[in-house]
C-alpha positions in Angstrom: 21.4 -84.8 36.2 20.1 -81.4 35.1 20.9 -80.2 31.6 22.1 -76.7 30.9 22.6 -75.7 27.3 25.4 -73.2 26.9 28.2 -72.0 24.6 30.9 -69.4 25.0 29.8 -68.1 21.6 26.9 -66.4 23.3 29.5 -64.0 24.8 30.2 -62.8 21.2 27.0 -60.8 20.9 28.5 -57.4 21.9 26.1 -54.7 22.9 28.5 -51.9 23.8 29.8 -50.0 26.8 27.3 -49.8 29.8 24.6 -51.7 27.9 22.7 -53.8 30.5 22.3 -56.8 28.3 26.0 -57.7 28.3 28.0 -60.8 28.0 28.9 -60.7 31.7 25.4 -61.8 32.5 26.2 -65.3 31.3 29.6 -65.3 32.8 28.1 -64.5 36.2 25.5 -67.3 35.9 28.0 -69.9 34.7 30.4 -69.1 37.6 27.5 -69.3 40.1 26.3 -72.7 38.8 29.9 -74.1 38.8 30.2 -73.0 42.5 26.7 -74.3 43.5 26.3 -77.2 45.9 24.7 -79.2 43.1 27.4 -78.4 40.5 28.1 -82.1 40.1 24.5 -82.7 39.0 24.7 -80.3 36.1 25.3 -81.7 32.6 26.6 -78.9 30.3 25.6 -79.3 26.7 26.7 -77.3 23.7 24.0 -76.3 21.2 23.6 -78.0 17.9 25.6 -76.0 15.3 23.3 -74.0 13.0 24.6 -75.8 10.0 23.4 -79.1 11.4 19.7 -78.3 11.4 17.2 -76.7 8.9 16.9 -73.7 11.0 15.8 -71.2 8.4 12.7 -73.2 7.4 11.4 -72.7 10.9 12.7 -69.2 11.3 10.8 -68.0 8.3 7.5 -69.3 9.7 8.0 -67.0 12.7 9.9 -64.0 11.3 9.6 -62.4 7.9 12.5 -63.2 5.5 13.1 -59.4 5.1 13.6 -58.9 8.8 16.0 -61.9 9.1 17.9 -60.4 6.2 18.0 -57.0 7.9 19.7 -58.5 11.0 22.1 -60.5 8.8 23.1 -57.5 6.7 23.4 -55.2 9.8 25.8 -57.7 11.4 27.8 -58.4 8.2 28.2 -54.7 7.7 29.9 -54.3 11.0 26.9 -53.8 13.3 24.5 -51.1 14.3 21.2 -50.7 16.1 17.7 -52.1 15.3 16.3 -49.5 17.7 17.8 -47.2 20.3 18.2 -50.2 22.8 18.9 -53.2 20.5 22.4 -53.5 19.4 23.8 -55.8 16.6 27.5 -56.5 16.5 29.4 -58.3 13.8 28.7 -61.8 15.2 25.2 -61.1 16.6 23.4 -62.7 13.7 25.3 -66.0 14.0 25.0 -65.9 17.8 21.3 -65.2 17.7 20.8 -68.2 15.3 22.8 -70.4 17.7 20.7 -69.2 20.6 17.6 -70.3 18.7 19.2 -73.7 18.0 20.0 -74.0 21.8 16.3 -73.4 22.6 15.3 -76.1 20.1 17.9 -78.5 21.7 16.2 -77.7 25.0 12.8 -78.7 23.6 14.3 -82.0 22.3 16.0 -82.7 25.7 12.9 -82.0 27.8 10.7 -84.1 25.6 13.2 -87.0 25.6 13.9 -87.0 29.4 10.5 -85.7 30.6 12.6 -83.5 33.0 13.4 -79.8 33.1 16.3 -78.2 31.3 17.7 -74.7 31.1 18.9 -72.7 28.0 21.6 -70.3 29.1 21.7 -68.2 25.9 21.7 -64.7 24.7 20.5 -62.5 23.0 17.0 -62.8 24.6 13.9 -62.9 22.5 10.5 -62.2 24.0 10.2 -58.6 22.7 11.1 -59.6 19.1 8.1 -59.2 16.8 7.7 -60.9 13.4 9.0 -58.0 11.5 11.4 -56.2 13.9 13.6 -56.6 16.9 13.3 -54.4 20.0 14.1 -54.4 23.7 17.5 -56.1 23.4 15.8 -59.0 21.5 16.7 -60.2 18.0 14.7 -63.4 17.4 11.7 -64.7 19.2 13.3 -67.7 20.9 10.4 -68.9 23.1 7.8 -68.6 20.3 10.1 -70.4 17.8 10.7 -73.1 20.4 6.9 -73.5 20.9 6.2 -73.9 17.2 9.1 -76.3 16.9 7.7 -78.4 19.8 4.4 -78.7 18.0 6.1 -80.4 15.1 7.3 -83.2 17.5 5.4 -86.5 18.0 2.9 -86.5 20.9 3.2 -82.7 21.5 -0.2 -81.2 20.9 -0.3 -78.3 23.3 2.5 -76.0 24.5 2.2 -73.4 27.2 4.6 -70.4 27.6 4.9 -68.8 31.1 6.7 -65.4 30.9 7.8 -64.2 34.4 10.2 -61.6 33.1 9.3 -58.2 34.6 8.5 -56.9 31.1 5.6 -58.1 29.0 6.7 -60.4 26.1 4.9 -58.4 23.4 6.7 -60.4 20.6 5.9 -63.8 22.0 2.2 -62.9 22.5 1.8 -61.4 19.1 3.4 -64.5 17.4 1.5 -67.2 19.3 -1.9 -65.8 20.3 -3.6 -66.9 17.1 -2.6 -70.5 17.6 -5.1 -72.5 19.7 -2.3 -75.1 20.5 -0.2 -72.5 22.4 -1.2 -70.7 25.6 0.7 -67.6 26.8 0.7 -66.3 30.4 2.7 -63.3 31.5 3.3 -61.6 34.8 4.8 -58.2 34.3 5.2 -54.8 35.9 2.7 -52.2 34.7 3.3 -49.5 33.8 6.6 -50.5 32.3 8.3 -51.1 29.0 7.0 -51.9 26.4 3.6 -50.8 27.6 1.7 -53.9 26.3 0.1 -56.8 28.0 -3.3 -55.6 29.2 -5.4 -57.9 31.4 -8.2 -57.5 28.9 -6.2 -59.3 26.2 -7.3 -62.9 26.1 -5.9 -64.1 22.8 -8.0 -65.4 19.8 -8.8 -68.7 21.6 -8.9 -67.5 25.2 -5.3 -68.7 25.2 -3.7 -65.6 26.7 -3.5 -64.5 30.4 -1.8 -61.2 31.1 -1.3 -60.4 34.8 -0.1 -56.8 35.1 1.4 -56.0 38.6 1.9 -52.4 39.9 5.4 -51.3 40.9 6.6 -51.9 44.4 5.1 -55.3 44.9 6.8 -58.5 46.1 6.3 -62.2 46.7 3.4 -61.5 48.9 1.5 -60.4 45.8 3.1 -62.8 43.3 2.5 -66.0 45.2 -1.3 -65.7 45.5 -1.4 -64.8 41.8 0.6 -67.9 40.9 -1.7 -70.1 43.1 -5.0 -68.6 42.1 -4.5 -67.6 38.4 -1.3 -68.8 36.8 -1.5 -72.5 37.9 -5.2 -72.9 37.1 -4.8 -71.3 33.7 -1.8 -73.4 32.7 -3.2 -76.6 34.3 -6.5 -76.2 32.5 -4.7 -76.0 29.2 -3.0 -79.3 30.0 0.3 -78.6 28.1 2.5 -81.4 26.9 5.4 -79.0 27.3 5.8 -75.8 29.4 8.3 -73.2 28.2 9.3 -70.6 30.7 10.6 -67.2 29.5 12.8 -66.9 32.6 13.6 -63.3 33.0 15.0 -62.3 36.4 14.6 -58.5 36.3 11.7 -58.5 38.8 14.4 -58.7 41.5 14.5 -55.7 43.9 18.1 -55.0 43.0 17.5 -54.9 39.2 18.1 -51.5 37.7 15.4 -51.7 34.9 12.2 -52.2 36.9 10.6 -51.6 40.3 9.3 -55.0 41.6 10.8 -56.3 44.8 11.3 -60.0 44.4 14.3 -61.8 45.9 16.3 -64.6 44.2 14.8 -67.3 46.4 11.3 -66.3 45.2 12.1 -67.9 41.8 12.4 -71.2 43.5 8.8 -70.7 44.7 7.7 -69.9 41.1 9.6 -73.0 39.8 7.9 -75.2 42.4 4.5 -74.1 41.2 5.5 -74.9 37.6 6.7 -78.4 38.6 3.3 -79.0 40.1 1.9 -78.6 36.5 4.5 -80.7 34.7 8.1 -81.7 34.8 8.4 -81.2 31.1 9.7 -77.6 31.5 12.1 -75.7 29.3 13.5 -72.7 31.1 15.2 -70.1 28.8 17.0 -67.0 29.9 15.3 -63.6 29.1 16.1 -60.5 31.2 17.9 -59.9 34.5 20.6 -57.2 34.8 21.8 -57.1 38.3 24.5 -59.8 38.1 24.5 -61.1 41.7 20.7 -61.5 41.9 20.5 -62.7 38.4 22.9 -65.6 39.0 21.4 -66.4 42.4 18.0 -66.6 40.8 19.1 -69.1 38.2 20.7 -71.1 41.0 17.4 -71.0 42.9 15.5 -72.1 39.8 17.7 -75.1 39.1 18.0 -76.1 42.8 14.3 -76.4 43.0 14.1 -78.6 39.9 16.7 -80.9 41.5 15.1 -80.8 45.0 11.7 -81.6 43.6 12.7 -84.9 42.0 
């Protein structure tokens, strides 16, 4: 069985008319997974309620209390914007906390089973910095999950692979000073948010940024995975691999100009499985609904096929 952590509450984060990071992203993915040939092999799990875990103790290690309060007050006041792209609706604060809880559940499940799992949650998180949200992201889900994992027995090193088409500026900023966390990002350059230079190596040579020019496809990505991503992550010897699984490098995606196809994410996944089966995939970007949902299907299919 393959575990997917999901809640209909993630649809309650409303971003407004025509916003690309919309609830329908999750609806498209859940429909595709329930129609997939392997649907009977998926175990759907609800995230642990926020009231059932000491979430704020962990959150305040990653985000400043003042920023957390800003999001809470913006939501309770009826909503608004953290920046021109990042919407907060009345339920967004609660939903974002539940998303964090879902990522933590994912860590627990992967450690327990030593098998991959997928967190199907929103809002996304890899652009969220310690003191502010941006790029559709409220809280730094992947970074929070990494720090949480390091609190668990027998987890001494956590690697984060970010294959979203945009650089995870928030994740890198939060984890790059911790020698127990490695961060690797493949991203279009130039592109939003303009960060992620190849010269940035982290404070402990624990960062690998791989900027990719617009217009490229799997013919460029696959050698980069084989020659750079896999050696970097394998040398780090992670006890857990977290994948910031954004699917906006698809050719059909409206927010970038990389020409991947959904099946290519199965190739990426296979490379990851060669490093470890302790992989937590968590949804980041991906805004063309058909290719987004097909890409998630390809990711999970490869996890099941590789057993």
